[in-house]
N, C-alpha and C positions, 0 to 999 in steps of 0.2 A: 475456467475450470475451478470447481469449488475445492475446499480443503479436504473433504472426504475422498475425492477422486485423486487429488494431487499426491496423496500418500502412496498411491499404487501405480500411477502413470508416469513413468520417465524419471522418477526421483531416486528410487532405491532407498536403502537404509544404510546407516553409517555406524561403524563400531565406535563406541565411546572413546576408545583410546586414541583414535585419530584426532580428536579434539584437543588433546593435551598439547600437541605441537603448536597449534595456532594460538591458543590462549596464553601459552607460556613464553611466546616470543618477547613479551614485554619484560621478562625476568632477566636479570643479569647473569653472566656466566657463573656457574657454581651454585645456582639456586637450589634450595632445599629439596632433597629427594624425598620420596614418599616412605614413611616409616609408620610404625604403629602409633607413634605420638604426633604424626604430622598434622592431624586435624586440630591439635591444640595450638591454634594461632592466637597470639597475644593481643591483637588489636580488634577482636570481634566482640568483646564484652559489651552487651547491650545493643549491638548492631541489629538493625531490622532484618538483614539478610543472613544472619548467622547460621540458621538451619540449612538454607540452600547452599551456602558456600562450603560449610563443613561437610555436607553430603557429597558435593562434587570432589572435594579434596580426598575424602575417604574412598571414592570411586576412582581416584587418580586421574580425574578429568582436568583439574586445575591444580596448581601448587602455590605454595607461599615462597617467601624470601628466606635466605639463610638465617636471618635474625628472628625467624618464626612469626613474621608479620605477613599480612595479605594485602594491605593497603586497599581496603574495599572501596574507598571513595576516590581513588585515583582514576583519572580519565583514561579511556581506551581509545586508540587511534582508529582512523578510518580504514587503514590497511589491515590492521588486526581484525577489525570487525568484518571486513569483506571476506577474508580467508576463513574465518570462523563460521560465518553464516553459510558460505558455499559448501564447506565441509559438512555442516549440519543438514544442508539440503540434499546431500547425496551426490555432489558433483566432483568428488575427489578423483575418481578414476578418469573422468572426462577431462579434468584440468590437467592431469599428469600426461595425458596423451596429446594435448594441444601443442601445436607448433606456433611460434610467434610470427611466422611469415605473413605479410600483408596487414599487420596491425601496427603500422608505423605511428598512428596517432595515439596509441595507448601509452600512458605515462610509464616511464622506467622507474622501477622501485628496487630497493636493495634485497628483497626476498619476497616470495609469494607471487612472482611475476605471472606464472601460468594461471593463477586464480583471478588476478586482475584482468588478464587478457580474456579469459572465459566470461567474466562478468560483463565486459564491454561487448564481446561478440554476441552474447545472448540478449543484450539490451537491458541487463539489470542495472548497469551504470552507463552513463553517456557523457563523453567528453569531446569537446571540439578540438582541443589541442593538449599536448602532453603537459603543458604548464598548468592546466586546470586542476590537476590532482595533487593535493598536498598529503602525501601518505602519512606524515606524522601528525597531521591535524586531528584534534579530537572529534569523534563521531557524535553528532547530535542525535537526540531521540527521534527527530523527524527523519533525518538521513537514514538511521537504522530501520525505522518503521517502513520506509519506502523500499529499502533493500530486502527486508524480510518478506514483505508482501509480494515482491516480484520473484524472489528466489523460490518461495514456497507456493506460488501461484494462488495466493489468497484473494478472495473477493469480498467486498463489503456486504454487510447484511442489508435487509430490505429498508428502503427509505419510506417516508410517509406516502409517497406516490405509488409505492409498490413496484417501481420499475427496475430496481436492482434485485440481486439475488434474494429470494425470500427465505428467511430462516426456517420456516416450517416445512419447506420443500427439500431441505438438506438431509442427507442420510444421517441416521442416528450415529452418535459417537464422534461427530466432526469436531466437537469442542466449541461450537458456536454458542454465544449468548445473545441476548437482545442487544440492539444497536445502542452503543454507549456514546453519549453526548458529552463532550468536554467544553468547558467554558472559555478556553483560551485559544481555540484553533481557527476562529473566524478569519484572522489575517492570513492564514495559510491558503495556498492555491487549492481549488476544489479537487483536483486530481490527487494532490497530496493528502487532503482530508480523507479521501476514500481509502488511502493506504493506512492511515491512522485508525479509521473505523474497522478496517479488515483485520489488522493485527490485534486490536482490542477485542473484537467480537470472537476471534479465534482463541483468545486467552493466551496469546504469545507475549503481548505487552499489555500493561495496565497503566492507569493514571494514578494520581495522588489523592489522598483523602479529601482535599479541598475541591475536588472535581476538575482539576486541571490536568493537562497532559505534558505541559512544558516542552513543546516541540523543539525549541531552540536551546534547551538545556543540554549539556554534554553528558554522554553515557558513561557510567562508571564501571569499574570491574565488578562491583556487587550487582549492579543492574544486569550486566551481561551474564553473570552467573545464574541469576534468576531466569533469564530468557532461556539459557541452555537447559536448566532444570525443567522448565515448562515444555520445551521441545521434546525432552526425553519422556516426560509423563504422557504426552499426547502421541507418542509413537513415531515421531520424526527421526529420532536417533535410537539406536539399540544398545542396551547395556550388555556386557558379557553375562551369559546365562548363569544364574545361581549366585551372583554377587549381592543382589538386593532382594530381600524377602520381606513380605508383610504378613502379619498374623497376630494371634493372641499370645502374649508372653505368659505362658502357663506355669512357669517355674524358674526360680533362680536359686542355685545351690552352690555351696563352696565346700569342697572336699580336698583335704591335704594341700591347702593353699591354692587350689585351682578352682576357678569359678566356671560354672556351666549354665547356659541359658536354654530353656525349652521353649520352642516356638510351635504353636498349634495353628494350622491353617487348613480350614475345611476338613476337619477331622483327622488330619495327618500331623503327628507330633514328631519334631526333630530336635535333637540336642546338639548344641555347639559350645565349644570352649570359648571363653571370653578373653580377649587380648588384654595384656597389660596396658593401662592408660586408655581404656575404652572411653569413648565420648558419648554421653547420654544426655539427650535434650528433652525437655517437656515445656511446651509453650514458649519455645525459643530461649529457654533458660537451662543452664546446666542442672542436671538432676542426678541423685545417687542411683547408680545402676542396681544397687541392692534392693531398691524399692520399686523396681520396674514390673515385678510380677503383678498380673491382673490388668495390665494395659494392652490395648491393641496398638501395635507400632510397626515401624519399618526398621529392619536391621541391615547392616552392610557387613559383608565378610571380607577380610583381607586375603592376601594370596595364600596364607596358611589355613584358610577356611575358619578363622577365628573371628568372633564378633568384634569389630573395631569401632562401630558407630551405631547408635540407637536413637530413634526419634519416636517418642510416645505420642500417639495421636488422640486417643481417648481411653478413658477407664472403662473396663468391662462392667456392664450393669448386671446385677443379680436380680432375677425375677422371683418375687416372693411367692406368688401363687400362679404358676404357669397353667395355661390351658393344655389339656392333653388330647391327642388324636391317636386312635389305633387304626391301623390299616396296613396296606402293602404298597411297596414302592412301585411306581409306574416308570419313572425315569429320573435321572439326575442330569442337569445341564450346568456346566461350568464354563464361564466366559465373561462377557460384559455384564450379563445378568446371571447370577448363580441361583439356580432354582432346584427345589425338590418337589416332585409331583407324586402325591400319595392318593390312593383310592381308599377311602375309609370304609367302615363296615356297613355303611348305607349305600355303597357304590357311588358316593359323591367324590368327584375329583377335586382335590385340594392342592392349590399351587402355593408353595411356601418359599420364601426367600432364605437363602443360606448366608451365614455370616462367617467372618474369619474365625470367630470363637465357637462355632457350632461344634458340639461334642458328639462323637459317635461312641456308644458304649455297647457292652455285651460281650459274652465269652467268645463269640466268633465274629467280632467286629472287624471290618476290613481295615487295611492300613490307611486308607483315605476315602473321602466321599466319592471320588471317581470310580472306586472299585465296588460301590454299593450296587448290588444286582437287583434288576427288576424282579418283582414277585416276592421279595423278602418282606416278611411281616415285621412291623416296627411299632413302637410307641414313640410319638413325637411330642415334645414339649414346645409350645409356641408362645411367643410374646408378640401380640398383634398378628402379623402375617409372617413372622420371622421364626424359623426353626432354631431353637437354642440347644436342644439335646435330642439325639436320635438313639434309641435303644433297640438293638436287634432282639427279637423274641425267639426263643428256642421252641420250635413247633414240631408236632408229630402229625403224621397222616395215617388214616385208615380208610379202607374202601369196603363197601358192603351194600346190602339191599335193605331199604327201609321196611321194617316189619310193621310198625304202627307208630302213631303219634297220640300223645295223651298226657294230661297233667303237666304241660309245658316241657315234655320230655320226648326225645326222638329215640326210638329203639331200633337197633340193627339186628338182623337175623343172625343166629349163631350163639355160641356159648361165650359169655363174658369171663374175663380173667383180669388179674392185676396188670398184665401186659397188653390186654386187648379189651378196651371198653365196649360194653354192650349197649350203652345208652349215653345220651348227652342231655344234661339239664339246661333249661333256658335256651334251647336251640334257636328260638325265634329272634334272639339278639345277634345271631351270626349272620354273616353276609351270605345270601343265597344267589347262586349264579348258575347258568348253564355251562356246558363244556367250552363255550367260546368266551366265557367271562361276562356275559350279558346278564343283568339283574333279573331274578325271578321273584315273583310275589309269594311263593310258598313251595312246600315240598309235599309230595303225595306218597302214601304207602305203596310199596312195590317198586319204587324208583331206585335205580342204582346210583349211589352217591360216593363221593370222596370227601371226607371230613378232615379239615386242618384244624388242629386244636392245641391248646396249652395243657401241660401236665404238671401242675405245681408240685405235686407230691408223688413222684414216680414210685410204683409198687403198691399204691393205694388205689381204691376205687371211689367213684362218685365225686371226684374232684376236678375232672376234666372241664376245660372251658372251650367251647367250639368257637372258632373264628370265621371259618368259611365252610359252607356246604355246597359242593359242586355236583350238579346232576350230570351224570355221564351218559 
């Protein structure tokens, strides 16, 4: 079974808060509880996993010690790793229902017995005798890779012979990358190498900058934090809705000693109060929250719905001379690919990518992009194929019969007035369609039409701009 299917077949999803129990078993009694300042751990300065660790602490997935340390380079045991990975694989309910009858060969452990029993029963772990398992022994990277590959049902990517699962045949969004070759795995059994390749290709574990995997190195609390974070990003575990938000930080304001952050995501702006001691990171370094405006970033809210953690991902680019498209909305698709489909005034369908910082403007602009209705006339500013600004146009409609065409002007039968235009200049620049919306090459006198137009100066005449002429 490949990773794409495994997410939906027999695994289920896990609430993030179930993970806290397993990972915090290594903490002594009375370990630090989560507070607004809990992410400020004193031993993460300059640590490579600082962002991932503080993110999980802010989400209350893992915690530090009473002295405000995390000990990121401390080794994690095989038992802790077993329980944590089975929980992240969605086996919590099944483990809790399991009875230990008939599993006499399963090692006895001081806690987490049902998870170990389930791992043995399902073949994730195999022991010939109870004495084979040292629950307190550190988990090696190879041992962890094997367990992850089995619990998540990961398969390795294609080999040169093409006999293994072929990456190009996998469903989109599986997280697979090209086969990663590590320089130090040749001494490892071929079946175990397949597990390493599977977790690396799935993006669950990675190697080191020198091209090694270090299979016999012991896994640390920091490395396990990164694995949990990746599992969450790929959808294996589910965060509580609304705790983590990503978008464009469009404003930071302080009023009467209280700071507020405005986050814009796909045209929807939300304002949140900022918690005391908020932790803001930029490129894994602490950064002043007051300077966060103008960045695209992830924010995490505490239980009071205040911003407790911010990670700045990239600075918003300002397009100096954007290209503009005028047309009407055909559809908006929000998901893995966020797209706006516009039919321009030449009846050409334009597919544009939406970004976190796409701005929706106009007097009647919807609260978010998902509420943008088909048929709405818009001006769209684009950078390459990315929509940066969408402005809703205030249009009017008039129906009538074409009296004549001449001097680049379309005349309608009837008496013209300030509220009822009798002609339209430069009508040939408007989109001409039949009543089904299919493009027409021209308009003929005598045809009944509906004209959609802009009226820049209401109450005046000869200023109307036709956008669409529909033959009825």
